[in-house]
N, C-alpha and C positions, 0 to 999 in steps of 0.2 A: 456490830459487824464481826468482831473477832469470834463471838459466840456462834454466829451463823457459819463462819468458815470452819470452826472446830467441829460443829455438828455435821456439816457436809463431809468433812474429812473422815469423821468417825463412821458415817454411813457408808462411804466409799470403801473404807478399810474393811468394815464388817461384811459387806457384800462380796468384796474380793476374796476375803479369807474363807467365807462360807462356800464359795464355788470351788476353791482350790482343793480342799481335802476330799470332796466327793469324787472329783476326777481321779485322784490318786487311789482312792478306795476301789473304784471301778477297774483300774488297771491291775490291781493286785488281787481282785476277788473279794469275797466277804471277809473282812478283817476280823470280825467277831468270831468267825469259825477258824480262821487262820492262826489266831493266837493259841489255839488248843493243840496245834501240831506238836507231836512228840509222843513219848511213851508214858502211859499212866497206869498206876496200880490203884484199883478201886476196891475198898473194903466196905461191905454192906452190913447193916445192923443185924442180920441173921447169920453172920459168919462167913458168907460166901466172899470169894475174891475173884475179881476179873482183871485181866491185863489188856489194855487197849493200845494199839499203835494208830495214831491219828495223823492223817496227811493234811497238808494245807488246804486242799479242796474239800475236806470233810469226810473222805473215805476212811472207814474204820475196819481194822482187822484185829481180832482179839481172841482170847481164850477164857473159858470158865471151866475149871477142872480140866477134863479131857475134851471138852466141846470146843470146836472152832466157831468163831463168830465173825460175820461180816455185816457191815451196815453203812449208813450214810447219815452225816449230820446235816441238817438243814435248819433254816431260820424262818419262822412264821410269826408275824406281828411282834418281832423283837425277842422271841423266845427260841432258844436252841433245842432241837430235838434230835436224838439218835434213834433211828428206826432200823431195826435189824431185818435182814433178809430171811424170809421163810419161817420165822418163829412167832410172829404175832405180838412181839414185845416192843415197848417204846420207853425211852428214857428222856427225861427233861434235864438239861444240863445248865448249870449256873456256875460261872467262874467267880470265885470269891476274891475279894480285894487282897487276901493273904496268899493267893496263888493256888489254893485248893479248888478242886472241882466237886461241886455238890450235885449228886445224882438222885433223881426221883425215878424209881423203876416201876413201870406200869405193865402188869401182866394179867389179862390181855390189854393191848393198847387202847381198846375201846373204853377202858375205865377212865382214860383222860378225856376231858378235864373234870368231869363231875364226881368221879370216885376218888378214893384215897390211893396213894402210891402203895404198891405191894411191899416195897423195901426202899430204904434210903441208904445211899452210899456216899463215901467221901473219897475222892481221888487225889493222889499225890503224884506230881510229875516225877518220873524216873530219869528221863533224858530229854 
């Protein structure tokens, strides 16, 4: 009898907790994107450096040398992508457990997912 009650209580708790975070995530937007909000400096394997300012909704403004960049981060099938406006490039973003941002740069964006990344970068949060 006690086992049945414990099992029923566990199921009720699990179901209750599973529903609660989803509602909170919906209220705040995509939390996987929101945690990237801030300023980042990304250094690529070929020596290029980009600076990104990421908003909680995934909008990105940045610079690469004298070039101004704008883009949007979105999530598809659990993967984060930064798609730039007007230049045909795409970056796959992965936030490491150490807080660094790992960036796979595809130019042109059609090279993803079958081709190799053009460059790899590592981003460090500045603010």
